[in-house]
All heavy atoms as TSV, in Angstrom:
chain	resi	resn	atom	element	x	y	z
A	1	MET	N	N	13.427	3.003	1.283
A	1	MET	CA	C	12.711	4.031	0.464
A	1	MET	C	C	11.725	3.348	-0.410
A	1	MET	O	O	12.017	2.362	-1.041
A	1	MET	CB	C	13.825	4.749	-0.392
A	1	MET	CG	C	13.196	5.802	-1.199
A	1	MET	SD	S	14.489	6.935	-1.775
A	1	MET	CE	C	13.573	8.040	-2.634
A	2	ILE	N	N	10.585	3.945	-0.524
A	2	ILE	CA	C	9.472	3.386	-1.349
A	2	ILE	C	C	9.492	4.026	-2.717
A	2	ILE	O	O	9.877	5.158	-2.839
A	2	ILE	CB	C	8.144	3.403	-0.658
A	2	ILE	CG1	C	7.614	4.926	-0.462
A	2	ILE	CG2	C	8.134	2.669	0.669
A	2	ILE	CD1	C	6.281	5.002	-0.070
A	3	PRO	N	N	8.949	3.315	-3.691
A	3	PRO	CA	C	8.901	3.926	-5.034
A	3	PRO	C	C	7.921	5.081	-5.096
A	3	PRO	O	O	7.057	5.197	-4.316
A	3	PRO	CB	C	8.300	2.798	-5.928
A	3	PRO	CG	C	8.526	1.579	-5.186
A	3	PRO	CD	C	8.500	1.977	-3.648
A	4	ARG	N	N	8.311	6.143	-5.967
A	4	ARG	CA	C	7.381	7.257	-6.069
A	4	ARG	C	C	6.428	7.151	-7.213
A	4	ARG	O	O	5.358	7.670	-7.157
A	4	ARG	CB	C	8.294	8.532	-6.423
A	4	ARG	CG	C	9.110	8.879	-5.163
A	4	ARG	CD	C	9.766	10.233	-5.471
A	4	ARG	NE	N	10.591	10.634	-4.311
A	4	ARG	CZ	C	10.180	11.415	-3.330
A	4	ARG	NH1	N	9.025	11.854	-3.305
A	4	ARG	NH2	N	10.915	11.758	-2.332
A	5	ASP	N	N	6.757	6.403	-8.219
A	5	ASP	CA	C	5.841	6.143	-9.336
A	5	ASP	C	C	4.646	5.343	-8.860
A	5	ASP	O	O	4.774	4.374	-8.237
A	5	ASP	CB	C	6.546	5.378	-10.488
A	5	ASP	CG	C	5.604	5.121	-11.645
A	5	ASP	OD1	O	4.889	4.089	-11.599
A	5	ASP	OD2	O	5.581	5.939	-12.502
A	6	PRO	N	N	3.384	5.827	-8.985
A	6	PRO	CA	C	2.258	5.186	-8.454
A	6	PRO	C	C	2.071	3.742	-8.900
A	6	PRO	O	O	1.659	2.917	-8.043
A	6	PRO	CB	C	1.029	6.089	-8.964
A	6	PRO	CG	C	1.622	7.370	-9.304
A	6	PRO	CD	C	3.040	7.109	-9.709
A	7	MET	N	N	2.354	3.448	-10.128
A	7	MET	CA	C	2.190	2.002	-10.583
A	7	MET	C	C	3.217	1.068	-9.961
A	7	MET	O	O	2.910	-0.053	-9.574
A	7	MET	CB	C	2.165	1.881	-12.114
A	7	MET	CG	C	0.969	2.540	-12.749
A	7	MET	SD	S	-0.667	2.012	-12.180
A	7	MET	CE	C	-0.642	0.406	-12.854
A	8	ILE	N	N	4.435	1.432	-9.839
A	8	ILE	CA	C	5.494	0.800	-9.236
A	8	ILE	C	C	5.196	0.665	-7.686
A	8	ILE	O	O	5.399	-0.440	-7.104
A	8	ILE	CB	C	6.891	1.360	-9.452
A	8	ILE	CG1	C	7.142	1.241	-11.040
A	8	ILE	CG2	C	7.969	0.633	-8.743
A	8	ILE	CD1	C	8.367	1.958	-11.456
A	9	LEU	N	N	4.717	1.728	-7.166
A	9	LEU	CA	C	4.421	1.752	-5.676
A	9	LEU	C	C	3.232	0.793	-5.475
A	9	LEU	O	O	3.290	0.009	-4.481
A	9	LEU	CB	C	3.880	3.153	-5.321
A	9	LEU	CG	C	3.460	3.342	-3.886
A	9	LEU	CD1	C	4.581	3.007	-2.884
A	9	LEU	CD2	C	2.953	4.744	-3.611
A	10	LEU	N	N	2.289	0.669	-6.319
A	10	LEU	CA	C	1.197	-0.311	-6.209
A	10	LEU	C	C	1.702	-1.727	-6.145
A	10	LEU	O	O	1.343	-2.505	-5.195
A	10	LEU	CB	C	0.210	-0.197	-7.357
A	10	LEU	CG	C	-0.861	-1.240	-7.498
A	10	LEU	CD1	C	-1.856	-1.233	-6.312
A	10	LEU	CD2	C	-1.580	-1.109	-8.816
A	11	SER	N	N	2.624	-2.089	-7.041
A	11	SER	CA	C	3.209	-3.374	-7.063
A	11	SER	C	C	3.979	-3.637	-5.799
A	11	SER	O	O	3.881	-4.688	-5.195
A	11	SER	CB	C	4.090	-3.527	-8.372
A	11	SER	OG	O	4.695	-4.757	-8.330
A	12	TYR	N	N	4.787	-2.680	-5.434
A	12	TYR	CA	C	5.602	-2.772	-4.135
A	12	TYR	C	C	4.739	-3.056	-2.954
A	12	TYR	O	O	4.928	-3.973	-2.206
A	12	TYR	CB	C	6.465	-1.575	-3.997
A	12	TYR	CG	C	7.175	-1.475	-2.708
A	12	TYR	CD1	C	8.356	-2.171	-2.459
A	12	TYR	CD2	C	6.654	-0.725	-1.619
A	12	TYR	CE1	C	9.048	-2.106	-1.243
A	12	TYR	CE2	C	7.303	-0.644	-0.437
A	12	TYR	CZ	C	8.526	-1.410	-0.261
A	12	TYR	OH	O	9.121	-1.274	0.922
A	13	VAL	N	N	3.718	-2.237	-2.781
A	13	VAL	CA	C	2.860	-2.322	-1.607
A	13	VAL	C	C	2.098	-3.606	-1.532
A	13	VAL	O	O	2.031	-4.225	-0.487
A	13	VAL	CB	C	1.865	-1.038	-1.560
A	13	VAL	CG1	C	0.860	-1.276	-0.484
A	13	VAL	CG2	C	2.726	0.190	-1.229
A	14	ASN	N	N	1.549	-3.971	-2.771
A	14	ASN	CA	C	0.759	-5.234	-2.672
A	14	ASN	C	C	1.692	-6.438	-2.451
A	14	ASN	O	O	1.295	-7.413	-1.802
A	14	ASN	CB	C	-0.024	-5.464	-3.956
A	14	ASN	CG	C	-1.351	-4.696	-3.994
A	14	ASN	OD1	O	-1.812	-4.324	-2.891
A	14	ASN	ND2	N	-1.914	-4.490	-5.125
A	15	THR	N	N	2.838	-6.398	-2.950
A	15	THR	CA	C	3.859	-7.532	-2.636
A	15	THR	C	C	4.225	-7.544	-1.143
A	15	THR	O	O	4.179	-8.633	-0.503
A	15	THR	CB	C	5.119	-7.290	-3.512
A	15	THR	OG1	O	4.753	-7.429	-4.880
A	15	THR	CG2	C	6.158	-8.422	-3.171
A	16	GLN	N	N	4.387	-6.378	-0.640
A	16	GLN	CA	C	4.754	-6.284	0.857
A	16	GLN	C	C	3.579	-6.825	1.653
A	16	GLN	O	O	3.788	-7.582	2.654
A	16	GLN	CB	C	5.102	-4.864	1.251
A	16	GLN	CG	C	6.341	-4.307	0.681
A	16	GLN	CD	C	7.579	-5.087	1.206
A	16	GLN	OE1	O	7.792	-5.111	2.426
A	16	GLN	NE2	N	8.348	-5.575	0.251
A	17	LEU	N	N	2.361	-6.414	1.321
A	17	LEU	CA	C	1.193	-6.871	1.991
A	17	LEU	C	C	1.019	-8.436	1.962
A	17	LEU	O	O	0.674	-9.099	2.882
A	17	LEU	CB	C	-0.063	-6.184	1.528
A	17	LEU	CG	C	-0.118	-4.669	1.892
A	17	LEU	CD1	C	-1.337	-3.967	1.088
A	17	LEU	CD2	C	-0.422	-4.497	3.328
A	18	ARG	N	N	1.275	-8.875	0.723
A	18	ARG	CA	C	1.055	-10.394	0.478
A	18	ARG	C	C	2.113	-11.143	1.260
A	18	ARG	O	O	1.820	-12.185	1.907
A	18	ARG	CB	C	1.164	-10.668	-0.992
A	18	ARG	CG	C	0.967	-12.168	-1.318
A	18	ARG	CD	C	1.387	-12.495	-2.720
A	18	ARG	NE	N	2.818	-12.305	-2.917
A	18	ARG	CZ	C	3.363	-11.741	-4.000
A	18	ARG	NH1	N	2.636	-11.280	-4.997
A	18	ARG	NH2	N	4.627	-11.618	-4.125
A	19	ASP	N	N	3.350	-10.662	1.245
A	19	ASP	CA	C	4.500	-11.503	1.677
A	19	ASP	C	C	4.805	-11.221	3.228
A	19	ASP	O	O	5.310	-12.144	3.842
A	19	ASP	CB	C	5.732	-11.276	0.916
A	19	ASP	CG	C	5.606	-11.734	-0.568
A	19	ASP	OD1	O	4.609	-12.527	-0.810
A	19	ASP	OD2	O	6.420	-11.373	-1.298
A	20	TYR	N	N	4.475	-10.035	3.728
A	20	TYR	CA	C	5.083	-9.745	5.012
A	20	TYR	C	C	4.167	-9.109	6.060
A	20	TYR	O	O	4.386	-9.134	7.332
A	20	TYR	CB	C	6.229	-8.686	4.888
A	20	TYR	CG	C	7.376	-9.224	4.044
A	20	TYR	CD1	C	7.568	-8.610	2.799
A	20	TYR	CD2	C	8.197	-10.249	4.384
A	20	TYR	CE1	C	8.618	-9.070	1.903
A	20	TYR	CE2	C	9.247	-10.701	3.550
A	20	TYR	CZ	C	9.346	-10.091	2.280
A	20	TYR	OH	O	10.347	-10.609	1.548
A	21	TYR	N	N	3.019	-8.517	5.630
A	21	TYR	CA	C	2.184	-7.793	6.623
A	21	TYR	C	C	0.804	-8.221	6.572
A	21	TYR	O	O	0.219	-8.442	5.494
A	21	TYR	CB	C	2.275	-6.235	6.345
A	21	TYR	CG	C	3.720	-5.691	6.429
A	21	TYR	CD1	C	4.489	-5.510	5.335
A	21	TYR	CD2	C	4.219	-5.446	7.677
A	21	TYR	CE1	C	5.775	-5.095	5.427
A	21	TYR	CE2	C	5.507	-4.994	7.812
A	21	TYR	CZ	C	6.267	-4.768	6.653
A	21	TYR	OH	O	7.573	-4.362	6.762
A	22	GLU	N	N	0.190	-8.260	7.744
A	22	GLU	CA	C	-1.210	-8.807	7.879
A	22	GLU	C	C	-2.240	-7.642	7.650
A	22	GLU	O	O	-3.411	-7.956	7.566
A	22	GLU	CB	C	-1.414	-9.379	9.294
A	22	GLU	CG	C	-1.436	-8.456	10.451
A	22	GLU	CD	C	-0.066	-8.047	10.978
A	22	GLU	OE1	O	1.030	-8.504	10.415
A	22	GLU	OE2	O	-0.035	-7.207	11.825
A	23	SER	N	N	-1.770	-6.388	7.600
A	23	SER	CA	C	-2.663	-5.286	7.346
A	23	SER	C	C	-1.942	-4.051	6.788
A	23	SER	O	O	-0.711	-3.950	6.936
A	23	SER	CB	C	-3.366	-4.877	8.702
A	23	SER	OG	O	-2.460	-4.272	9.540
A	24	LEU	N	N	-2.686	-3.164	6.237
A	24	LEU	CA	C	-2.120	-1.908	5.722
A	24	LEU	C	C	-1.545	-1.137	6.937
A	24	LEU	O	O	-0.498	-0.504	6.774
A	24	LEU	CB	C	-3.200	-1.118	5.051
A	24	LEU	CG	C	-2.744	0.193	4.462
A	24	LEU	CD1	C	-1.649	0.029	3.413
A	24	LEU	CD2	C	-3.971	0.912	3.791
A	25	GLU	N	N	-2.218	-1.126	8.088
A	25	GLU	CA	C	-1.748	-0.420	9.230
A	25	GLU	C	C	-0.339	-0.963	9.669
A	25	GLU	O	O	0.559	-0.207	9.978
A	25	GLU	CB	C	-2.708	-0.535	10.398
A	25	GLU	CG	C	-3.948	0.281	10.172
A	25	GLU	CD	C	-4.923	-0.399	9.228
A	25	GLU	OE1	O	-4.837	-1.662	8.921
A	25	GLU	OE2	O	-5.908	0.267	8.720
A	26	ALA	N	N	-0.170	-2.323	9.634
A	26	ALA	CA	C	1.108	-2.830	9.970
A	26	ALA	C	C	2.223	-2.456	9.022
A	26	ALA	O	O	3.299	-2.115	9.383
A	26	ALA	CB	C	1.037	-4.416	10.108
A	27	LEU	N	N	1.843	-2.501	7.724
A	27	LEU	CA	C	2.932	-2.082	6.774
A	27	LEU	C	C	3.336	-0.630	6.935
A	27	LEU	O	O	4.473	-0.335	6.992
A	27	LEU	CB	C	2.315	-2.253	5.363
A	27	LEU	CG	C	3.095	-1.590	4.183
A	27	LEU	CD1	C	4.407	-2.293	3.882
A	27	LEU	CD2	C	2.284	-1.550	2.953
A	28	CYS	N	N	2.350	0.255	7.128
A	28	CYS	CA	C	2.647	1.638	7.219
A	28	CYS	C	C	3.460	1.926	8.464
A	28	CYS	O	O	4.395	2.681	8.545
A	28	CYS	CB	C	1.351	2.476	7.226
A	28	CYS	SG	S	0.585	2.564	5.593
A	29	SER	N	N	3.045	1.285	9.585
A	29	SER	CA	C	3.749	1.466	10.929
A	29	SER	C	C	5.201	1.025	10.776
A	29	SER	O	O	6.134	1.707	11.182
A	29	SER	CB	C	3.041	0.695	11.951
A	29	SER	OG	O	3.763	0.788	13.157
A	30	CYS	N	N	5.414	-0.166	10.242
A	30	CYS	CA	C	6.727	-0.768	10.154
A	30	CYS	C	C	7.654	-0.047	9.228
A	30	CYS	O	O	8.832	0.101	9.418
A	30	CYS	CB	C	6.602	-2.197	9.762
A	30	CYS	SG	S	7.969	-3.236	10.339
A	31	ARG	N	N	7.125	0.456	8.088
A	31	ARG	CA	C	7.893	1.071	7.053
A	31	ARG	C	C	7.974	2.585	7.138
A	31	ARG	O	O	8.608	3.306	6.344
A	31	ARG	CB	C	7.368	0.768	5.620
A	31	ARG	CG	C	7.477	-0.729	5.281
A	31	ARG	CD	C	8.890	-1.035	4.963
A	31	ARG	NE	N	8.989	-2.352	4.568
A	31	ARG	CZ	C	10.125	-2.929	4.134
A	31	ARG	NH1	N	11.141	-2.167	3.936
A	31	ARG	NH2	N	10.108	-4.178	3.758
A	32	GLY	N	N	7.254	3.261	8.123
A	32	GLY	CA	C	7.275	4.623	8.350
A	32	GLY	C	C	6.572	5.352	7.238
A	32	GLY	O	O	7.004	6.467	6.885
A	33	ILE	N	N	5.396	4.831	6.714
A	33	ILE	CA	C	4.625	5.443	5.675
A	33	ILE	C	C	3.471	6.010	6.243
A	33	ILE	O	O	2.738	5.402	7.138
A	33	ILE	CB	C	4.282	4.326	4.600
A	33	ILE	CG1	C	5.498	3.649	4.030
A	33	ILE	CG2	C	3.436	4.925	3.521
A	33	ILE	CD1	C	5.214	2.427	3.261
A	34	ARG	N	N	3.111	7.231	5.804
A	34	ARG	CA	C	1.793	7.838	6.251
A	34	ARG	C	C	0.726	7.181	5.494
A	34	ARG	O	O	0.624	7.278	4.226
A	34	ARG	CB	C	1.824	9.319	6.071
A	34	ARG	CG	C	2.828	10.007	6.914
A	34	ARG	CD	C	2.730	11.516	6.904
A	34	ARG	NE	N	1.325	11.839	7.254
A	34	ARG	CZ	C	0.763	12.984	7.020
A	34	ARG	NH1	N	1.435	13.887	6.444
A	34	ARG	NH2	N	-0.448	13.264	7.362
A	35	LYS	N	N	-0.196	6.551	6.246
A	35	LYS	CA	C	-1.267	5.746	5.626
A	35	LYS	C	C	-2.137	6.627	4.711
A	35	LYS	O	O	-2.505	6.212	3.598
A	35	LYS	CB	C	-2.140	5.130	6.731
A	35	LYS	CG	C	-3.260	4.299	6.178
A	35	LYS	CD	C	-4.041	3.606	7.380
A	35	LYS	CE	C	-5.391	3.085	6.918
A	35	LYS	NZ	N	-6.141	2.576	8.061
A	36	ASP	N	N	-2.483	7.756	5.203
A	36	ASP	CA	C	-3.383	8.692	4.406
A	36	ASP	C	C	-2.710	9.108	3.145
A	36	ASP	O	O	-3.385	9.165	1.995
A	36	ASP	CB	C	-3.744	9.941	5.229
A	36	ASP	CG	C	-4.658	9.652	6.408
A	36	ASP	OD1	O	-5.279	8.540	6.372
A	36	ASP	OD2	O	-4.639	10.421	7.319
A	37	ASP	N	N	-1.405	9.307	3.094
A	37	ASP	CA	C	-0.683	9.707	1.925
A	37	ASP	C	C	-0.664	8.496	0.896
A	37	ASP	O	O	-0.830	8.748	-0.230
A	37	ASP	CB	C	0.754	10.100	2.168
A	37	ASP	CG	C	0.874	11.376	2.915
A	37	ASP	OD1	O	-0.166	12.126	3.025
A	37	ASP	OD2	O	1.893	11.701	3.505
A	38	LEU	N	N	-0.483	7.336	1.424
A	38	LEU	CA	C	-0.429	6.116	0.554
A	38	LEU	C	C	-1.799	5.899	-0.101
A	38	LEU	O	O	-1.950	5.680	-1.284
A	38	LEU	CB	C	0.013	4.929	1.332
A	38	LEU	CG	C	0.013	3.548	0.620
A	38	LEU	CD1	C	0.905	3.629	-0.547
A	38	LEU	CD2	C	0.369	2.422	1.526
A	39	ILE	N	N	-2.868	6.010	0.717
A	39	ILE	CA	C	-4.210	5.802	0.255
A	39	ILE	C	C	-4.526	6.824	-0.838
A	39	ILE	O	O	-5.104	6.583	-1.865
A	39	ILE	CB	C	-5.237	5.843	1.410
A	39	ILE	CG1	C	-5.117	4.561	2.201
A	39	ILE	CG2	C	-6.661	6.019	0.840
A	39	ILE	CD1	C	-5.911	4.572	3.454
A	40	GLN	N	N	-4.137	8.077	-0.598
A	40	GLN	CA	C	-4.387	9.168	-1.579
A	40	GLN	C	C	-3.639	8.902	-2.897
A	40	GLN	O	O	-4.167	9.048	-3.970
A	40	GLN	CB	C	-3.987	10.555	-0.980
A	40	GLN	CG	C	-4.188	11.662	-1.922
A	40	GLN	CD	C	-3.747	13.053	-1.332
A	40	GLN	OE1	O	-2.961	13.013	-0.329
A	40	GLN	NE2	N	-4.136	14.066	-1.906
A	41	LYS	N	N	-2.389	8.511	-2.733
A	41	LYS	CA	C	-1.655	8.226	-3.978
A	41	LYS	C	C	-2.299	7.058	-4.773
A	41	LYS	O	O	-2.328	7.082	-6.063
A	41	LYS	CB	C	-0.195	7.852	-3.586
A	41	LYS	CG	C	0.715	7.811	-4.854
A	41	LYS	CD	C	2.160	8.085	-4.397
A	41	LYS	CE	C	2.650	9.117	-5.276
A	41	LYS	NZ	N	3.936	9.671	-5.045
A	42	MET	N	N	-2.749	5.996	-4.080
A	42	MET	CA	C	-3.414	4.910	-4.785
A	42	MET	C	C	-4.757	5.315	-5.387
A	42	MET	O	O	-5.126	4.856	-6.438
A	42	MET	CB	C	-3.615	3.724	-3.839
A	42	MET	CG	C	-2.301	3.105	-3.420
A	42	MET	SD	S	-1.345	2.305	-4.776
A	42	MET	CE	C	-0.156	3.670	-5.115
A	43	ASP	N	N	-5.460	6.225	-4.661
A	43	ASP	CA	C	-6.645	6.737	-5.243
A	43	ASP	C	C	-6.499	7.515	-6.583
A	43	ASP	O	O	-7.307	7.424	-7.410
A	43	ASP	CB	C	-7.329	7.809	-4.276
A	43	ASP	CG	C	-8.089	7.111	-3.106
A	43	ASP	OD1	O	-8.302	5.878	-3.142
A	43	ASP	OD2	O	-8.413	7.798	-2.123
A	44	GLN	N	N	-5.351	8.100	-6.725
A	44	GLN	CA	C	-5.022	8.791	-8.015
A	44	GLN	C	C	-4.984	7.863	-9.205
A	44	GLN	O	O	-5.242	8.339	-10.299
A	44	GLN	CB	C	-3.677	9.493	-7.829
A	44	GLN	CG	C	-3.678	10.630	-6.921
A	44	GLN	CD	C	-2.292	11.233	-6.722
A	44	GLN	OE1	O	-1.309	10.813	-7.206
A	44	GLN	NE2	N	-2.236	12.297	-5.940
A	45	ILE	N	N	-4.737	6.627	-8.964
A	45	ILE	CA	C	-4.650	5.641	-10.089
A	45	ILE	C	C	-5.859	4.623	-9.950
A	45	ILE	O	O	-5.864	3.603	-10.522
A	45	ILE	CB	C	-3.354	4.880	-10.185
A	45	ILE	CG1	C	-2.952	4.160	-8.852
A	45	ILE	CG2	C	-2.223	5.837	-10.570
A	45	ILE	CD1	C	-1.785	3.234	-9.037
A	46	ASP	N	N	-6.871	5.015	-9.180
A	46	ASP	CA	C	-8.097	4.351	-8.946
A	46	ASP	C	C	-7.870	2.958	-8.403
A	46	ASP	O	O	-8.513	1.962	-8.853
A	46	ASP	CB	C	-8.846	4.246	-10.342
A	46	ASP	CG	C	-10.367	4.030	-10.173
A	46	ASP	OD1	O	-10.924	4.455	-9.096
A	46	ASP	OD2	O	-10.942	3.422	-11.035
A	47	TYR	N	N	-7.119	2.856	-7.378
A	47	TYR	CA	C	-6.933	1.557	-6.640
A	47	TYR	C	C	-7.248	1.975	-5.144
A	47	TYR	O	O	-6.899	2.990	-4.668
A	47	TYR	CB	C	-5.504	1.097	-6.655
A	47	TYR	CG	C	-5.257	0.319	-7.970
A	47	TYR	CD1	C	-4.921	0.944	-9.184
A	47	TYR	CD2	C	-5.321	-1.073	-7.924
A	47	TYR	CE1	C	-4.701	0.262	-10.300
A	47	TYR	CE2	C	-5.056	-1.840	-9.110
A	47	TYR	CZ	C	-4.826	-1.187	-10.323
A	47	TYR	OH	O	-4.578	-1.883	-11.423
A	48	HIS	N	N	-8.003	1.026	-4.577
A	48	HIS	CA	C	-8.459	1.171	-3.163
A	48	HIS	C	C	-8.183	-0.036	-2.314
A	48	HIS	O	O	-8.186	-1.119	-2.869
A	48	HIS	CB	C	-10.003	1.492	-3.210
A	48	HIS	CG	C	-10.321	2.543	-4.167
A	48	HIS	ND1	N	-10.136	3.870	-3.966
A	48	HIS	CD2	C	-10.792	2.446	-5.535
A	48	HIS	CE1	C	-10.540	4.566	-5.088
A	48	HIS	NE2	N	-10.907	3.761	-5.932
A	49	TYR	N	N	-7.896	0.241	-1.110
A	49	TYR	CA	C	-7.482	-0.879	-0.207
A	49	TYR	C	C	-8.644	-1.757	0.183
A	49	TYR	O	O	-9.686	-1.209	0.563
A	49	TYR	CB	C	-6.754	-0.296	1.072
A	49	TYR	CG	C	-6.361	-1.416	1.972
A	49	TYR	CD1	C	-5.280	-2.331	1.620
A	49	TYR	CD2	C	-6.910	-1.595	3.242
A	49	TYR	CE1	C	-4.910	-3.306	2.517
A	49	TYR	CE2	C	-6.529	-2.653	4.046
A	49	TYR	CZ	C	-5.514	-3.487	3.660
A	49	TYR	OH	O	-5.090	-4.500	4.532
A	50	ASP	N	N	-8.523	-3.073	0.035
A	50	ASP	CA	C	-9.566	-4.037	0.431
A	50	ASP	C	C	-8.970	-4.748	1.580
A	50	ASP	O	O	-8.029	-5.585	1.444
A	50	ASP	CB	C	-9.884	-4.965	-0.720
A	50	ASP	CG	C	-11.002	-5.964	-0.389
A	50	ASP	OD1	O	-10.839	-6.635	0.695
A	50	ASP	OD2	O	-11.954	-6.029	-1.188
A	51	ALA	N	N	-9.504	-4.545	2.806
A	51	ALA	CA	C	-8.980	-5.241	4.012
A	51	ALA	C	C	-9.109	-6.702	3.983
A	51	ALA	O	O	-8.295	-7.482	4.489
A	51	ALA	CB	C	-9.676	-4.614	5.267
A	52	GLU	N	N	-10.215	-7.213	3.452
A	52	GLU	CA	C	-10.422	-8.698	3.387
A	52	GLU	C	C	-9.359	-9.380	2.502
A	52	GLU	O	O	-8.890	-10.459	2.874
A	52	GLU	CB	C	-11.844	-9.015	2.825
A	52	GLU	CG	C	-12.880	-8.827	3.828
A	52	GLU	CD	C	-14.209	-9.350	3.302
A	52	GLU	OE1	O	-14.181	-10.249	2.457
A	52	GLU	OE2	O	-15.307	-8.777	3.709
A	53	GLN	N	N	-8.985	-8.803	1.388
A	53	GLN	CA	C	-7.954	-9.287	0.579
A	53	GLN	C	C	-6.517	-8.854	0.910
A	53	GLN	O	O	-5.590	-9.393	0.386
A	53	GLN	CB	C	-8.311	-9.028	-0.873
A	53	GLN	CG	C	-9.539	-9.631	-1.384
A	53	GLN	CD	C	-9.794	-9.368	-2.916
A	53	GLN	OE1	O	-8.799	-9.365	-3.673
A	53	GLN	NE2	N	-10.964	-9.278	-3.346
A	54	ASN	N	N	-6.443	-7.818	1.738
A	54	ASN	CA	C	-5.219	-7.208	2.188
A	54	ASN	C	C	-4.427	-6.760	0.981
A	54	ASN	O	O	-3.205	-7.159	0.899
A	54	ASN	CB	C	-4.476	-8.162	3.103
A	54	ASN	CG	C	-3.341	-7.425	3.780
A	54	ASN	OD1	O	-3.419	-6.273	4.150
A	54	ASN	ND2	N	-2.223	-8.094	4.030
A	55	GLN	N	N	-5.052	-6.039	0.114
A	55	GLN	CA	C	-4.355	-5.535	-1.053
A	55	GLN	C	C	-5.042	-4.414	-1.695
A	55	GLN	O	O	-6.328	-4.207	-1.408
A	55	GLN	CB	C	-4.136	-6.538	-2.070
A	55	GLN	CG	C	-5.387	-7.109	-2.801
A	55	GLN	CD	C	-5.103	-8.187	-3.860
A	55	GLN	OE1	O	-3.934	-8.383	-4.208
A	55	GLN	NE2	N	-6.103	-8.668	-4.425
A	56	PHE	N	N	-4.460	-3.616	-2.451
A	56	PHE	CA	C	-5.145	-2.541	-3.243
A	56	PHE	C	C	-5.624	-3.189	-4.586
A	56	PHE	O	O	-4.913	-3.844	-5.218
A	56	PHE	CB	C	-4.132	-1.409	-3.553
A	56	PHE	CG	C	-3.866	-0.517	-2.403
A	56	PHE	CD1	C	-2.864	-0.808	-1.537
A	56	PHE	CD2	C	-4.712	0.520	-2.231
A	56	PHE	CE1	C	-2.630	0.050	-0.429
A	56	PHE	CE2	C	-4.466	1.431	-1.111
A	56	PHE	CZ	C	-3.472	1.160	-0.232
A	57	ILE	N	N	-6.940	-2.975	-4.765
A	57	ILE	CA	C	-7.579	-3.515	-6.016
A	57	ILE	C	C	-8.234	-2.363	-6.757
A	57	ILE	O	O	-8.468	-1.308	-6.232
A	57	ILE	CB	C	-8.555	-4.666	-5.682
A	57	ILE	CG1	C	-9.582	-4.170	-4.634
A	57	ILE	CG2	C	-7.794	-5.864	-5.164
A	57	ILE	CD1	C	-10.651	-5.221	-4.395
């Protein structure tokens, strides 16, 4: 289960991307997360995925 609070979710997702996944697509596929939903939730707190850095910034 992933965190619901956007700030905690941000930390969780960026840690997962840094430590285990080479892309956002890989994370979402492996964890069963809808990519569009995740991107929308991060947009709400003004964070956007950067593929080069493989993190939300």
